[in-house]
N, C-alpha and C positions, 0 to 999 in steps of 0.2 A: 641664375642671373650673374652675369659677369660684372665685377666691380670696376668702376672707372677710377683712375688715379687723380682725376680732377675733382675739385670741390664744387658742389652744386651751388646754385644761386641762393637757395634757402639757407645753407650753412654760412655763406658769406654774409648774408643779411643778419643772421643771429650773432656772428662774430662782431660785426659793425655795431650792433646794438649793445653788446657787452662793453666794447671799447668806449662807446658814448657814455654809458653809465659809469665806467671807470673814471673818466675825466671829470665827471660831475660829483664824484664822491667827496665828502669832506675829509680833510687830512686826519689821520689817526693821531690822537694825543700821545699815545705811547711812543710812536715813531718820532714825533716832534720832540718829546722829552729826551729820548736817546740821542737824537741829532744835536740837541742843545748841550748835552753833557759831554759829547765826544772830545771837544778841545781840552777838557780837564782830565781825560783818561790816558793811561799808558798806551803805547802802541798795541800791545797785546789785547787790552780791553777795548780799544777802538775797533779792532778787527772783530771782536766778539759782538760789539754793539752793531756793527754793519751787518753781521750775519743775522742778528736778532731782528733788525729792521727789515731785512729781506724776507725773513720768515713771516713777520707780521703782515707785510704787504701781500705775500702769497695767500695767507689765510683770509685776508680781506677780499680776495678774488673768488673764493669758493662759492659764496652765495650767488655771485654773478654768473659763474660757470654753470651752476645748476640750471639756469635759464636756457642754456644751449640745448638741453635734451628735449 
């Protein structure tokens, strides 16, 4: 069977479902705390806080991405 480079309708529907769940998720308290602390941090630590927030946000996506399979 030849693979198509286009995404099928079922995959698009699953992605839309994940994005809908993502927007309705409550904010992570850890991310909120780091964001609140950033103004009091040195530039180097602000950068590290930003990286930590991004990692935490990606990790919160994992359960939603499991639904795509």
